[in-house]
PLY file of the C-alpha trace (Angstrom):
ply
format ascii 1.0
element vertex 170
property float x
property float y
property float z
element edge 169
property int vertex1
property int vertex2
end_header
119.69 139.82 88.34
118.86 138.78 91.86
115.86 136.85 90.65
118.16 134.24 89.02
119.73 133.07 92.35
116.40 133.13 94.07
114.84 131.09 91.31
117.76 128.52 91.46
117.37 128.21 95.16
113.53 127.67 94.88
114.11 124.99 92.25
116.67 123.22 94.37
114.35 123.37 97.37
111.51 121.98 95.17
113.59 119.15 93.95
114.70 118.24 97.58
111.19 118.43 98.82
110.06 116.14 95.99
112.80 113.55 96.70
111.78 113.55 100.44
108.13 113.25 99.68
108.83 110.17 97.33
111.08 108.55 100.00
108.58 109.05 102.74
105.54 107.99 100.58
107.54 104.74 99.62
108.31 104.23 103.19
104.66 104.65 104.10
103.53 102.15 101.55
105.88 99.59 102.84
104.79 100.19 106.36
101.05 99.94 105.32
101.62 96.92 103.18
103.57 94.33 105.15
102.89 91.62 102.58
105.16 93.66 100.16
108.18 92.98 102.44
107.31 89.09 102.41
109.49 86.98 100.18
108.24 86.83 96.64
106.88 83.66 95.34
110.37 82.40 94.50
109.52 78.98 95.55
106.62 78.86 92.93
107.50 76.48 90.07
105.68 75.37 87.02
104.08 72.69 89.24
102.45 74.38 92.28
102.43 72.14 95.51
99.21 70.00 95.52
97.44 68.73 98.73
95.57 66.15 96.45
96.90 63.34 94.59
98.76 64.82 91.58
96.96 62.29 89.31
93.58 63.92 90.23
94.61 67.52 89.40
96.30 67.42 85.86
95.38 70.92 84.89
95.73 74.10 86.78
95.40 77.77 85.80
97.65 80.11 87.70
96.88 83.75 88.00
100.12 85.70 88.46
100.24 89.30 89.39
103.75 90.46 88.54
105.09 93.58 90.50
108.25 94.98 91.57
109.74 96.41 94.72
108.51 99.84 94.15
104.69 99.86 94.04
102.59 102.85 93.35
98.90 103.08 94.36
97.73 102.03 90.92
99.81 98.88 91.01
98.56 97.97 94.42
94.95 98.59 93.23
95.46 96.40 90.11
96.68 93.63 92.52
93.92 94.06 94.97
91.05 94.29 92.26
92.48 91.28 90.45
92.57 89.19 93.58
89.03 90.28 94.68
87.69 89.52 91.19
89.01 86.01 91.18
88.01 85.28 94.79
84.54 86.46 93.96
84.14 84.92 90.62
85.97 81.64 91.17
85.76 80.44 94.68
85.25 76.83 93.93
88.14 76.85 91.33
90.47 78.47 93.90
89.32 76.04 96.53
89.79 73.02 94.30
93.28 74.09 92.93
91.92 74.46 89.45
92.78 78.14 89.66
95.61 79.49 91.75
96.57 83.18 92.74
100.27 84.30 93.21
101.62 87.83 93.58
105.14 87.74 92.38
107.99 90.31 92.80
109.85 90.05 89.57
112.72 92.15 90.78
113.90 89.34 93.06
116.55 87.31 91.35
114.72 83.96 91.52
111.67 85.42 89.75
113.38 87.56 87.02
113.01 84.87 84.51
109.18 85.71 84.41
109.97 89.00 82.78
111.34 87.10 79.60
108.95 84.12 80.03
105.93 86.18 79.71
107.26 89.33 77.85
106.54 91.63 80.79
107.07 95.27 80.01
105.29 96.61 83.12
103.24 95.39 86.19
100.98 92.51 84.78
98.18 90.02 85.44
99.04 86.85 83.56
97.02 83.61 83.31
99.13 80.51 82.70
97.97 76.96 82.00
99.90 74.17 83.57
99.19 70.74 82.47
100.84 67.67 83.90
103.64 69.96 85.36
104.34 71.86 82.22
103.25 75.25 81.12
101.18 74.95 77.91
100.08 78.56 77.28
99.60 81.96 78.78
97.82 85.32 78.32
98.58 88.71 79.63
95.51 90.46 80.70
96.83 94.00 79.49
93.56 95.78 79.74
93.81 96.00 83.51
95.75 99.20 83.11
93.05 100.88 81.13
90.34 99.64 83.43
91.77 100.20 86.81
89.77 103.49 87.29
86.42 101.46 87.17
86.50 98.56 89.64
83.26 97.10 88.15
84.43 96.95 84.55
87.92 95.93 85.83
86.35 93.03 87.73
84.07 92.07 84.78
87.08 91.87 82.43
89.12 89.69 84.74
86.27 87.32 85.44
85.25 87.13 81.68
88.81 86.56 80.59
89.55 84.10 83.37
86.35 82.10 82.46
87.28 81.91 78.92
90.67 80.93 79.75
89.46 78.30 81.97
87.39 76.94 79.14
90.27 76.64 76.95
89.57 79.78 74.78
92.44 82.08 74.01
0 1
1 2
2 3
3 4
4 5
5 6
6 7
7 8
8 9
9 10
10 11
11 12
12 13
13 14
14 15
15 16
16 17
17 18
18 19
19 20
20 21
21 22
22 23
23 24
24 25
25 26
26 27
27 28
28 29
29 30
30 31
31 32
32 33
33 34
34 35
35 36
36 37
37 38
38 39
39 40
40 41
41 42
42 43
43 44
44 45
45 46
46 47
47 48
48 49
49 50
50 51
51 52
52 53
53 54
54 55
55 56
56 57
57 58
58 59
59 60
60 61
61 62
62 63
63 64
64 65
65 66
66 67
67 68
68 69
69 70
70 71
71 72
72 73
73 74
74 75
75 76
76 77
77 78
78 79
79 80
80 81
81 82
82 83
83 84
84 85
85 86
86 87
87 88
88 89
89 90
90 91
91 92
92 93
93 94
94 95
95 96
96 97
97 98
98 99
99 100
100 101
101 102
102 103
103 104
104 105
105 106
106 107
107 108
108 109
109 110
110 111
111 112
112 113
113 114
114 115
115 116
116 117
117 118
118 119
119 120
120 121
121 122
122 123
123 124
124 125
125 126
126 127
127 128
128 129
129 130
130 131
131 132
132 133
133 134
134 135
135 136
136 137
137 138
138 139
139 140
140 141
141 142
142 143
143 144
144 145
145 146
146 147
147 148
148 149
149 150
150 151
151 152
152 153
153 154
154 155
155 156
156 157
157 158
158 159
159 160
160 161
161 162
162 163
163 164
164 165
165 166
166 167
167 168
168 169
């Protein structure tokens, strides 16, 4: 009969320890990732700011990584691998403005529309075509979740999909 109260106390201690661990891990991630506390890309609109004459750059592809406030290691890895793949695979396009990279916190009120705009169900990498200031098409690169454990395969997927997208293929 004494085993039941002991088991109850052990389970309560386990739950408390788990909650403390999760809170500490979240705090540690915020401390180690100061970018996370930066304002989201709430100022991003369908027409990104251009340094060049707007008439010269009529078409832009925007690569959005959509995340929330709470970010697990896998979510952070997807963002990192995505950014690195694009920076390595498309340096000229990023430099010229033909391709842009934005990490966006969709839990901030000005960015919540992205959830319905791109039918987001989880953290996602989405390519968006912007022509003449208007969005014309978009594609969610949903395989990033299944490839996140293999950085090389992940990078190949992102580069291949982005290349095809830049060339106008769906």
